[in-house]
PDB file as gemmi writes it, atoms N, CA and C in Angstrom:
CRYST1    1.000    1.000    1.000  90.00  90.00  90.00 P 1                      
ATOM      1  N   UNK A   1       6.483  -9.760   4.794  1.00  0.00           N  
ATOM      2  CA  UNK A   1       5.780  -8.841   3.922  1.00  0.00           C  
ATOM      3  C   UNK A   1       6.483  -7.490   3.945  1.00  0.00           C  
ATOM      4  N   UNK A   2       6.327  -6.769   2.888  1.00  0.00           N  
ATOM      5  CA  UNK A   2       6.991  -5.472   2.784  1.00  0.00           C  
ATOM      6  C   UNK A   2       6.542  -4.527   3.884  1.00  0.00           C  
ATOM      7  N   UNK A   3       5.254  -4.510   4.178  1.00  0.00           N  
ATOM      8  CA  UNK A   3       4.770  -3.595   5.216  1.00  0.00           C  
ATOM      9  C   UNK A   3       5.367  -3.945   6.578  1.00  0.00           C  
ATOM     10  N   UNK A   4       5.539  -5.231   6.860  1.00  0.00           N  
ATOM     11  CA  UNK A   4       6.167  -5.640   8.124  1.00  0.00           C  
ATOM     12  C   UNK A   4       7.625  -5.213   8.170  1.00  0.00           C  
ATOM     13  N   UNK A   5       8.330  -5.385   7.045  1.00  0.00           N  
ATOM     14  CA  UNK A   5       9.737  -4.973   6.993  1.00  0.00           C  
ATOM     15  C   UNK A   5       9.877  -3.477   7.226  1.00  0.00           C  
ATOM     16  N   UNK A   6       9.012  -2.704   6.580  1.00  0.00           N  
ATOM     17  CA  UNK A   6       9.079  -1.251   6.751  1.00  0.00           C  
ATOM     18  C   UNK A   6       8.732  -0.847   8.180  1.00  0.00           C  
ATOM     19  N   UNK A   7       7.746  -1.496   8.755  1.00  0.00           N  
ATOM     20  CA  UNK A   7       7.363  -1.203  10.132  1.00  0.00           C  
ATOM     21  C   UNK A   7       8.488  -1.559  11.097  1.00  0.00           C  
ATOM     22  N   UNK A   8       9.117  -2.705  10.885  1.00  0.00           N  
ATOM     23  CA  UNK A   8      10.241  -3.109  11.733  1.00  0.00           C  
ATOM     24  C   UNK A   8      11.401  -2.136  11.610  1.00  0.00           C  
ATOM     25  N   UNK A   9      11.679  -1.687  10.391  1.00  0.00           N  
ATOM     26  CA  UNK A   9      12.765  -0.728  10.193  1.00  0.00           C  
ATOM     27  C   UNK A   9      12.455   0.584  10.902  1.00  0.00           C  
ATOM     28  N   UNK A  10      11.233   1.032  10.795  1.00  0.00           N  
ATOM     29  CA  UNK A  10      10.854   2.287  11.456  1.00  0.00           C  
ATOM     30  C   UNK A  10      10.967   2.165  12.977  1.00  0.00           C  
ATOM     31  N   UNK A  11      10.487   1.057  13.524  1.00  0.00           N  
ATOM     32  CA  UNK A  11      10.597   0.837  14.971  1.00  0.00           C  
ATOM     33  C   UNK A  11      12.053   0.785  15.406  1.00  0.00           C  
ATOM     34  N   UNK A  12      12.862   0.113  14.614  1.00  0.00           N  
ATOM     35  CA  UNK A  12      14.290  -0.011  14.915  1.00  0.00           C  
ATOM     36  C   UNK A  12      14.952   1.365  14.930  1.00  0.00           C  
ATOM     37  N   UNK A  13      14.628   2.182  13.937  1.00  0.00           N  
ATOM     38  CA  UNK A  13      15.190   3.540  13.871  1.00  0.00           C  
ATOM     39  C   UNK A  13      14.692   4.374  15.042  1.00  0.00           C  
ATOM     40  N   UNK A  14      13.403   4.273  15.353  1.00  0.00           N  
ATOM     41  CA  UNK A  14      12.839   5.040  16.473  1.00  0.00           C  
ATOM     42  C   UNK A  14      13.545   4.729  17.788  1.00  0.00           C  
ATOM     43  N   UNK A  15      13.946   3.477  17.974  1.00  0.00           N  
ATOM     44  CA  UNK A  15      14.631   3.101  19.214  1.00  0.00           C  
ATOM     45  C   UNK A  15      16.058   3.648  19.282  1.00  0.00           C  
ATOM     46  N   UNK A  16      16.644   4.011  18.152  1.00  0.00           N  
ATOM     47  CA  UNK A  16      18.038   4.433  18.122  1.00  0.00           C  
ATOM     48  C   UNK A  16      18.245   5.931  17.890  1.00  0.00           C  
ATOM     49  N   UNK A  17      17.167   6.677  17.779  1.00  0.00           N  
ATOM     50  CA  UNK A  17      17.272   8.123  17.579  1.00  0.00           C  
ATOM     51  C   UNK A  17      17.386   8.790  18.946  1.00  0.00           C  
ATOM     52  N   UNK A  18      18.336   9.738  19.059  1.00  0.00           N  
ATOM     53  CA  UNK A  18      18.483  10.418  20.354  1.00  0.00           C  
ATOM     54  C   UNK A  18      17.472  11.554  20.478  1.00  0.00           C  
ATOM     55  N   UNK A  19      17.557  12.301  21.570  1.00  0.00           N  
ATOM     56  CA  UNK A  19      16.577  13.353  21.846  1.00  0.00           C  
ATOM     57  C   UNK A  19      16.612  14.470  20.811  1.00  0.00           C  
ATOM     58  N   UNK A  20      17.751  14.659  20.162  1.00  0.00           N  
ATOM     59  CA  UNK A  20      17.870  15.696  19.134  1.00  0.00           C  
ATOM     60  C   UNK A  20      17.434  15.202  17.759  1.00  0.00           C  
ATOM     61  N   UNK A  21      17.026  13.945  17.668  1.00  0.00           N  
ATOM     62  CA  UNK A  21      16.597  13.393  16.389  1.00  0.00           C  
ATOM     63  C   UNK A  21      17.738  12.883  15.535  1.00  0.00           C  
ATOM     64  N   UNK A  22      18.907  12.698  16.134  1.00  0.00           N  
ATOM     65  CA  UNK A  22      20.084  12.249  15.389  1.00  0.00           C  
ATOM     66  C   UNK A  22      20.177  10.731  15.471  1.00  0.00           C  
ATOM     67  N   UNK A  23      20.403  10.119  14.317  1.00  0.00           N  
ATOM     68  CA  UNK A  23      20.568   8.670  14.237  1.00  0.00           C  
ATOM     69  C   UNK A  23      22.011   8.383  13.852  1.00  0.00           C  
ATOM     70  N   UNK A  24      22.723   7.729  14.732  1.00  0.00           N  
ATOM     71  CA  UNK A  24      24.117   7.375  14.469  1.00  0.00           C  
ATOM     72  C   UNK A  24      24.217   5.861  14.443  1.00  0.00           C  
ATOM     73  N   UNK A  25      24.818   5.340  13.376  1.00  0.00           N  
ATOM     74  CA  UNK A  25      24.929   3.897  13.221  1.00  0.00           C  
ATOM     75  C   UNK A  25      26.387   3.488  13.085  1.00  0.00           C  
ATOM     76  N   UNK A  26      26.759   2.374  13.675  1.00  0.00           N  
ATOM     77  CA  UNK A  26      28.076   1.812  13.388  1.00  0.00           C  
ATOM     78  C   UNK A  26      28.127   1.370  11.924  1.00  0.00           C  
ATOM     79  N   UNK A  27      29.316   1.226  11.398  1.00  0.00           N  
ATOM     80  CA  UNK A  27      29.485   0.908   9.973  1.00  0.00           C  
ATOM     81  C   UNK A  27      28.791  -0.394   9.586  1.00  0.00           C  
ATOM     82  N   UNK A  28      28.874  -1.421  10.427  1.00  0.00           N  
ATOM     83  CA  UNK A  28      28.247  -2.691  10.060  1.00  0.00           C  
ATOM     84  C   UNK A  28      26.724  -2.580  10.018  1.00  0.00           C  
ATOM     85  N   UNK A  29      26.135  -1.808  10.924  1.00  0.00           N  
ATOM     86  CA  UNK A  29      24.681  -1.618  10.893  1.00  0.00           C  
ATOM     87  C   UNK A  29      24.253  -0.751   9.716  1.00  0.00           C  
ATOM     88  N   UNK A  30      25.094   0.202   9.336  1.00  0.00           N  
ATOM     89  CA  UNK A  30      24.787   1.015   8.160  1.00  0.00           C  
ATOM     90  C   UNK A  30      24.672   0.124   6.932  1.00  0.00           C  
ATOM     91  N   UNK A  31      25.575  -0.836   6.816  1.00  0.00           N  
ATOM     92  CA  UNK A  31      25.513  -1.785   5.699  1.00  0.00           C  
ATOM     93  C   UNK A  31      24.238  -2.607   5.719  1.00  0.00           C  
ATOM     94  N   UNK A  32      23.817  -3.032   6.903  1.00  0.00           N  
ATOM     95  CA  UNK A  32      22.588  -3.822   7.026  1.00  0.00           C  
ATOM     96  C   UNK A  32      21.377  -2.983   6.627  1.00  0.00           C  
ATOM     97  N   UNK A  33      21.329  -1.744   7.100  1.00  0.00           N  
ATOM     98  CA  UNK A  33      20.203  -0.862   6.768  1.00  0.00           C  
ATOM     99  C   UNK A  33      20.169  -0.590   5.271  1.00  0.00           C  
ATOM    100  N   UNK A  34      21.316  -0.345   4.673  1.00  0.00           N  
ATOM    101  CA  UNK A  34      21.355  -0.104   3.221  1.00  0.00           C  
ATOM    102  C   UNK A  34      20.872  -1.333   2.463  1.00  0.00           C  
ATOM    103  N   UNK A  35      21.289  -2.519   2.912  1.00  0.00           N  
ATOM    104  CA  UNK A  35      20.841  -3.756   2.276  1.00  0.00           C  
ATOM    105  C   UNK A  35      19.326  -3.905   2.400  1.00  0.00           C  
ATOM    106  N   UNK A  36      18.786  -3.641   3.601  1.00  0.00           N  
ATOM    107  CA  UNK A  36      17.340  -3.754   3.816  1.00  0.00           C  
ATOM    108  C   UNK A  36      16.574  -2.789   2.914  1.00  0.00           C  
ATOM    109  N   UNK A  37      17.049  -1.561   2.813  1.00  0.00           N  
ATOM    110  CA  UNK A  37      16.362  -0.579   1.971  1.00  0.00           C  
ATOM    111  C   UNK A  37      16.427  -0.970   0.502  1.00  0.00           C  
ATOM    112  N   UNK A  38      17.573  -1.500   0.057  1.00  0.00           N  
ATOM    113  CA  UNK A  38      17.686  -1.968  -1.327  1.00  0.00           C  
ATOM    114  C   UNK A  38      16.700  -3.097  -1.584  1.00  0.00           C  
ATOM    115  N   UNK A  39      16.611  -4.037  -0.637  1.00  0.00           N  
ATOM    116  CA  UNK A  39      15.706  -5.167  -0.790  1.00  0.00           C  
ATOM    117  C   UNK A  39      14.249  -4.714  -0.803  1.00  0.00           C  
ATOM    118  N   UNK A  40      13.899  -3.782   0.086  1.00  0.00           N  
ATOM    119  CA  UNK A  40      12.521  -3.282   0.118  1.00  0.00           C  
ATOM    120  C   UNK A  40      12.187  -2.503  -1.149  1.00  0.00           C  
ATOM    121  N   UNK A  41      13.145  -1.769  -1.675  1.00  0.00           N  
ATOM    122  CA  UNK A  41      12.922  -1.042  -2.926  1.00  0.00           C  
ATOM    123  C   UNK A  41      12.681  -2.019  -4.068  1.00  0.00           C  
ATOM    124  N   UNK A  42      13.474  -3.096  -4.120  1.00  0.00           N  
ATOM    125  CA  UNK A  42      13.300  -4.109  -5.162  1.00  0.00           C  
ATOM    126  C   UNK A  42      11.921  -4.756  -5.044  1.00  0.00           C  
ATOM    127  N   UNK A  43      11.518  -5.075  -3.833  1.00  0.00           N  
ATOM    128  CA  UNK A  43      10.204  -5.687  -3.617  1.00  0.00           C  
ATOM    129  C   UNK A  43       9.083  -4.735  -4.019  1.00  0.00           C  
ATOM    130  N   UNK A  44       9.215  -3.467  -3.649  1.00  0.00           N  
ATOM    131  CA  UNK A  44       8.190  -2.476  -4.008  1.00  0.00           C  
ATOM    132  C   UNK A  44       8.090  -2.329  -5.519  1.00  0.00           C  
ATOM    133  N   UNK A  45       9.225  -2.314  -6.205  1.00  0.00           N  
ATOM    134  CA  UNK A  45       9.190  -2.201  -7.675  1.00  0.00           C  
ATOM    135  C   UNK A  45       8.524  -3.416  -8.302  1.00  0.00           C  
ATOM    136  N   UNK A  46       8.796  -4.590  -7.753  1.00  0.00           N  
ATOM    137  CA  UNK A  46       8.162  -5.802  -8.278  1.00  0.00           C  
ATOM    138  C   UNK A  46       6.654  -5.750  -8.067  1.00  0.00           C  
ATOM    139  N   UNK A  47       6.217  -5.261  -6.911  1.00  0.00           N  
ATOM    140  CA  UNK A  47       4.779  -5.139  -6.655  1.00  0.00           C  
ATOM    141  C   UNK A  47       4.137  -4.121  -7.584  1.00  0.00           C  
ATOM    142  N   UNK A  48       4.832  -3.013  -7.824  1.00  0.00           N  
ATOM    143  CA  UNK A  48       4.292  -1.979  -8.711  1.00  0.00           C  
ATOM    144  C   UNK A  48       4.182  -2.474 -10.145  1.00  0.00           C  
ATOM    145  N   UNK A  49       5.072  -3.369 -10.550  1.00  0.00           N  
ATOM    146  CA  UNK A  49       5.076  -3.866 -11.919  1.00  0.00           C  
ATOM    147  C   UNK A  49       4.136  -5.053 -12.113  1.00  0.00           C  
ATOM    148  N   UNK A  50       3.619  -5.614 -11.036  1.00  0.00           N  
ATOM    149  CA  UNK A  50       2.772  -6.799 -11.158  1.00  0.00           C  
ATOM    150  C   UNK A  50       1.427  -6.434 -11.777  1.00  0.00           C  
ATOM    151  N   UNK A  51       0.862  -7.411 -12.452  1.00  0.00           N  
ATOM    152  CA  UNK A  51      -0.426  -7.215 -13.107  1.00  0.00           C  
ATOM    153  C   UNK A  51      -1.346  -8.370 -12.751  1.00  0.00           C  
ATOM    154  N   UNK A  52      -2.623  -8.119 -12.849  1.00  0.00           N  
ATOM    155  CA  UNK A  52      -3.609  -9.164 -12.591  1.00  0.00           C  
ATOM    156  C   UNK A  52      -3.539 -10.176 -13.724  1.00  0.00           C  
ATOM    157  N   UNK A  53      -3.548 -11.459 -13.382  1.00  0.00           N  
ATOM    158  CA  UNK A  53      -3.406 -12.515 -14.377  1.00  0.00           C  
ATOM    159  C   UNK A  53      -4.626 -12.626 -15.280  1.00  0.00           C  
ATOM    160  N   UNK A  54      -5.785 -12.348 -14.782  1.00  0.00           N  
ATOM    161  CA  UNK A  54      -6.982 -12.480 -15.598  1.00  0.00           C  
ATOM    162  C   UNK A  54      -8.220 -12.168 -14.785  1.00  0.00           C  
ATOM    163  N   UNK A  55      -9.353 -12.312 -15.427  1.00  0.00           N  
ATOM    164  CA  UNK A  55     -10.614 -12.024 -14.755  1.00  0.00           C  
ATOM    165  C   UNK A  55     -10.948 -13.138 -13.769  1.00  0.00           C  
ATOM    166  N   UNK A  56     -11.549 -12.766 -12.678  1.00  0.00           N  
ATOM    167  CA  UNK A  56     -12.009 -13.746 -11.697  1.00  0.00           C  
ATOM    168  C   UNK A  56     -13.455 -14.093 -12.002  1.00  0.00           C  
ATOM    169  N   UNK A  57     -13.770 -15.344 -11.937  1.00  0.00           N  
ATOM    170  CA  UNK A  57     -15.135 -15.796 -12.155  1.00  0.00           C  
ATOM    171  C   UNK A  57     -15.676 -16.332 -10.837  1.00  0.00           C  
ATOM    172  N   UNK A  58     -16.767 -15.757 -10.384  1.00  0.00           N  
ATOM    173  CA  UNK A  58     -17.403 -16.205  -9.148  1.00  0.00           C  
ATOM    174  C   UNK A  58     -18.571 -17.099  -9.530  1.00  0.00           C  
ATOM    175  N   UNK A  59     -18.523 -18.306  -9.034  1.00  0.00           N  
ATOM    176  CA  UNK A  59     -19.573 -19.278  -9.360  1.00  0.00           C  
ATOM    177  C   UNK A  59     -20.611 -19.319  -8.244  1.00  0.00           C  
ATOM    178  N   UNK A  60     -21.706 -19.994  -8.521  1.00  0.00           N  
ATOM    179  CA  UNK A  60     -22.743 -20.148  -7.496  1.00  0.00           C  
ATOM    180  C   UNK A  60     -22.226 -20.991  -6.331  1.00  0.00           C  
ATOM    181  N   UNK A  61     -21.290 -21.904  -6.605  1.00  0.00           N  
ATOM    182  CA  UNK A  61     -20.686 -22.698  -5.532  1.00  0.00           C  
ATOM    183  C   UNK A  61     -19.866 -21.807  -4.600  1.00  0.00           C  
ATOM    184  N   UNK A  62     -19.178 -20.810  -5.168  1.00  0.00           N  
ATOM    185  CA  UNK A  62     -18.420 -19.865  -4.346  1.00  0.00           C  
ATOM    186  C   UNK A  62     -19.350 -19.108  -3.416  1.00  0.00           C  
ATOM    187  N   UNK A  63     -20.473 -18.649  -3.960  1.00  0.00           N  
ATOM    188  CA  UNK A  63     -21.437 -17.917  -3.138  1.00  0.00           C  
ATOM    189  C   UNK A  63     -22.047 -18.823  -2.073  1.00  0.00           C  
ATOM    190  N   UNK A  64     -22.328 -20.078  -2.425  1.00  0.00           N  
ATOM    191  CA  UNK A  64     -22.930 -21.013  -1.477  1.00  0.00           C  
ATOM    192  C   UNK A  64     -21.964 -21.382  -0.352  1.00  0.00           C  
ATOM    193  N   UNK A  65     -20.664 -21.319  -0.627  1.00  0.00           N  
ATOM    194  CA  UNK A  65     -19.680 -21.698   0.397  1.00  0.00           C  
ATOM    195  C   UNK A  65     -19.609 -20.684   1.530  1.00  0.00           C  
ATOM    196  N   UNK A  66     -20.080 -19.475   1.274  1.00  0.00           N  
ATOM    197  CA  UNK A  66     -20.031 -18.434   2.295  1.00  0.00           C  
ATOM    198  C   UNK A  66     -18.716 -17.676   2.323  1.00  0.00           C  
ATOM    199  N   UNK A  67     -17.731 -18.111   1.542  1.00  0.00           N  
ATOM    200  CA  UNK A  67     -16.440 -17.422   1.509  1.00  0.00           C  
ATOM    201  C   UNK A  67     -16.493 -16.162   0.653  1.00  0.00           C  
ATOM    202  N   UNK A  68     -17.484 -16.108  -0.217  1.00  0.00           N  
ATOM    203  CA  UNK A  68     -17.629 -14.971  -1.125  1.00  0.00           C  
ATOM    204  C   UNK A  68     -19.011 -14.377  -0.905  1.00  0.00           C  
ATOM    205  N   UNK A  69     -19.083 -13.063  -0.830  1.00  0.00           N  
ATOM    206  CA  UNK A  69     -20.377 -12.396  -0.669  1.00  0.00           C  
ATOM    207  C   UNK A  69     -20.633 -11.496  -1.865  1.00  0.00           C  
ATOM    208  N   UNK A  70     -21.874 -11.439  -2.253  1.00  0.00           N  
ATOM    209  CA  UNK A  70     -22.265 -10.513  -3.310  1.00  0.00           C  
ATOM    210  C   UNK A  70     -22.610  -9.192  -2.639  1.00  0.00           C  
ATOM    211  N   UNK A  71     -21.921  -8.150  -3.025  1.00  0.00           N  
ATOM    212  CA  UNK A  71     -22.162  -6.831  -2.448  1.00  0.00           C  
ATOM    213  C   UNK A  71     -23.186  -6.083  -3.284  1.00  0.00           C  
ATOM    214  N   UNK A  72     -24.018  -5.324  -2.611  1.00  0.00           N  
ATOM    215  CA  UNK A  72     -24.987  -4.517  -3.343  1.00  0.00           C  
ATOM    216  C   UNK A  72     -24.269  -3.338  -3.984  1.00  0.00           C  
ATOM    217  N   UNK A  73     -24.731  -2.970  -5.132  1.00  0.00           N  
ATOM    218  CA  UNK A  73     -24.140  -1.839  -5.842  1.00  0.00           C  
ATOM    219  C   UNK A  73     -24.933  -0.598  -5.475  1.00  0.00           C  
ATOM    220  N   UNK A  74     -24.243   0.344  -4.911  1.00  0.00           N  
ATOM    221  CA  UNK A  74     -24.879   1.587  -4.492  1.00  0.00           C  
ATOM    222  C   UNK A  74     -24.456   2.669  -5.475  1.00  0.00           C  
ATOM    223  N   UNK A  75     -25.429   3.321  -6.133  1.00  0.00           N  
ATOM    224  CA  UNK A  75     -25.051   4.361  -7.089  1.00  0.00           C  
ATOM    225  C   UNK A  75     -24.377   5.533  -6.388  1.00  0.00           C  
ATOM    226  N   UNK A  76     -23.416   6.104  -7.070  1.00  0.00           N  
ATOM    227  CA  UNK A  76     -22.721   7.276  -6.542  1.00  0.00           C  
ATOM    228  C   UNK A  76     -23.611   8.492  -6.620  1.00  0.00           C  
ATOM    229  N   UNK A  77     -23.585   9.324  -5.597  1.00  0.00           N  
ATOM    230  CA  UNK A  77     -24.363  10.559  -5.694  1.00  0.00           C  
ATOM    231  C   UNK A  77     -23.741  11.487  -6.736  1.00  0.00           C  
ATOM    232  N   UNK A  78     -24.590  12.095  -7.519  1.00  0.00           N  
ATOM    233  CA  UNK A  78     -24.126  13.019  -8.551  1.00  0.00           C  
ATOM    234  C   UNK A  78     -24.534  14.415  -8.129  1.00  0.00           C  
ATOM    235  N   UNK A  79     -23.549  15.294  -8.060  1.00  0.00           N  
ATOM    236  CA  UNK A  79     -23.875  16.663  -7.652  1.00  0.00           C  
ATOM    237  C   UNK A  79     -24.585  17.379  -8.793  1.00  0.00           C  
ATOM    238  N   UNK A  80     -25.541  18.196  -8.426  1.00  0.00           N  
ATOM    239  CA  UNK A  80     -26.291  18.955  -9.423  1.00  0.00           C  
ATOM    240  C   UNK A  80     -25.467  20.158  -9.835  1.00  0.00           C  
ATOM    241  N   UNK A  81     -25.538  20.511 -11.108  1.00  0.00           N  
ATOM    242  CA  UNK A  81     -24.767  21.680 -11.551  1.00  0.00           C  
ATOM    243  C   UNK A  81     -25.256  22.946 -10.859  1.00  0.00           C  
ATOM    244  N   UNK A  82     -24.308  23.821 -10.595  1.00  0.00           N  
ATOM    245  CA  UNK A  82     -24.674  25.087  -9.948  1.00  0.00           C  
ATOM    246  C   UNK A  82     -25.479  25.943 -10.917  1.00  0.00           C  
ATOM    247  N   UNK A  83     -26.051  26.988 -10.419  1.00  0.00           N  
ATOM    248  CA  UNK A  83     -26.966  27.817 -11.204  1.00  0.00           C  
ATOM    249  C   UNK A  83     -26.299  28.730 -12.211  1.00  0.00           C  
ATOM    250  N   UNK A  84     -25.305  28.299 -12.876  1.00  0.00           N  
ATOM    251  CA  UNK A  84     -24.677  29.115 -13.920  1.00  0.00           C  
ATOM    252  C   UNK A  84     -23.302  29.574 -13.517  1.00  0.00           C  
ATOM    253  N   UNK A  85     -22.761  30.464 -14.295  1.00  0.00           N  
ATOM    254  CA  UNK A  85     -21.448  31.004 -14.001  1.00  0.00           C  
ATOM    255  C   UNK A  85     -20.323  30.207 -14.627  1.00  0.00           C  
ATOM    256  N   UNK A  86     -20.619  29.005 -15.082  1.00  0.00           N  
ATOM    257  CA  UNK A  86     -19.576  28.191 -15.703  1.00  0.00           C  
ATOM    258  C   UNK A  86     -19.451  28.518 -17.172  1.00  0.00           C  
ATOM    259  N   UNK A  87     -18.276  28.361 -17.711  1.00  0.00           N  
ATOM    260  CA  UNK A  87     -18.079  28.631 -19.134  1.00  0.00           C  
ATOM    261  C   UNK A  87     -18.388  27.374 -19.928  1.00  0.00           C  
ATOM    262  N   UNK A  88     -18.864  27.569 -21.129  1.00  0.00           N  
ATOM    263  CA  UNK A  88     -19.155  26.462 -22.027  1.00  0.00           C  
ATOM    264  C   UNK A  88     -18.150  26.527 -23.153  1.00  0.00           C  
ATOM    265  N   UNK A  89     -17.409  25.453 -23.344  1.00  0.00           N  
ATOM    266  CA  UNK A  89     -16.377  25.445 -24.387  1.00  0.00           C  
ATOM    267  C   UNK A  89     -16.907  24.863 -25.653  1.00  0.00           C  
TER     268      UNK A  89                                                      
END                                                                             
């Protein structure tokens, strides 16, 4: 998963940073890191471009199976307008 790849990369970098915060990589590892970042960027772009295929329909069988729960709808609190001072356009 992308989050695992990013976490692994961060851990890997953290292990190789010196006390001054400098990260020095050999040329072959630089190539690997660049490849990983390119791949993660491609994956992130694909995720950003993805769309939901359609509406989900929850049946009574889904609810009876226990895998799906019906959540109660809680109305959002609405703040009351302050006692004036606002402009009316």
